[in-house]
C-alpha positions as CSV (number, residue, x, y, z in Angstrom):
1,M,-17.5,-2.7,5.2
2,H,-14.5,-5.1,5.1
3,A,-12.7,-5.4,8.5
4,D,-9.4,-4.5,6.8
5,A,-10.8,-1.7,4.7
6,L,-8.7,1.3,4.2
7,P,-10.2,4.8,4.7
8,S,-9.8,7.2,1.8
9,F,-7.7,9.7,3.8
10,A,-5.3,6.9,4.8
11,R,-5.0,5.8,1.2
12,T,-4.0,9.3,0.2
13,D,-1.4,9.4,3.0
14,L,0.0,6.0,2.0
15,E,0.2,6.9,-1.6
16,R,2.3,10.0,-0.6
17,L,4.6,7.8,1.6
18,K,5.1,5.3,-1.2
19,L,6.0,8.1,-3.6
20,A,8.5,9.5,-1.1
21,A,10.0,6.1,-0.6
22,D,10.3,5.5,-4.4
23,V,12.0,8.9,-4.8
24,I,14.5,8.3,-2.0
25,L,15.3,4.8,-3.4
26,R,15.6,6.1,-7.0
27,L,17.8,9.1,-6.2
28,G,19.7,7.7,-3.3
29,G,22.8,5.5,-3.6
30,D,25.2,3.8,-1.2
31,S,26.8,7.2,-0.6
32,V,23.5,8.7,0.6
33,I,21.6,5.7,2.1
34,P,23.5,2.9,3.9
35,P,22.5,-0.6,2.7
36,P,20.8,-1.6,6.0
37,L,18.6,1.6,5.8
38,E,17.9,1.0,2.1
39,A,16.7,-2.5,2.9
40,E,14.4,-1.2,5.6
41,L,13.0,1.4,3.2
42,V,12.3,-1.3,0.6
43,I,10.4,-3.3,3.2
44,F,8.5,-0.2,4.2
45,R,7.6,0.5,0.6
46,D,6.5,-3.1,0.1
47,R,4.2,-2.9,3.1
48,I,2.7,0.3,1.8
49,E,2.0,-1.3,-1.5
50,H,0.3,-4.2,0.2
51,A,-1.8,-1.8,2.3
52,L,-2.9,0.0,-0.9
53,L,-4.2,-3.3,-2.3
54,L,-6.8,-3.4,0.5
55,P,-10.3,-2.3,-0.5
56,A,-11.4,1.2,0.1
57,S,-13.7,1.7,3.1
58,G,-16.5,3.0,0.9
59,A,-16.4,0.1,-1.5
60,A,-19.4,-2.3,-1.5
61,P,-18.6,-5.9,-0.6
62,A,-18.5,-8.3,-3.5
63,A,-21.7,-10.2,-4.3
64,P,-21.6,-13.8,-3.3
65,A,-21.4,-16.3,-6.1
66,T,-24.5,-18.2,-6.9
67,W,-24.5,-21.6,-8.5
68,G,-28.2,-22.0,-9.4
69,P,-31.4,-20.1,-10.0
70,R,-32.6,-17.9,-7.3
């Protein structure tokens, strides 16, 4: 298992948080969300997207590349 692997239950929670952040950013405006809070929410969403790029904890590690016959 990769040291930075993401458990499946955490992946589900992060997907829900990203969806919530996307909805807030899409529906919100300056009258609802002040610009500093909007900036923080964008950073939060970007970090969630990065975490979702991590491999799942159940995923097998990639096979090493070989350059010659075995």
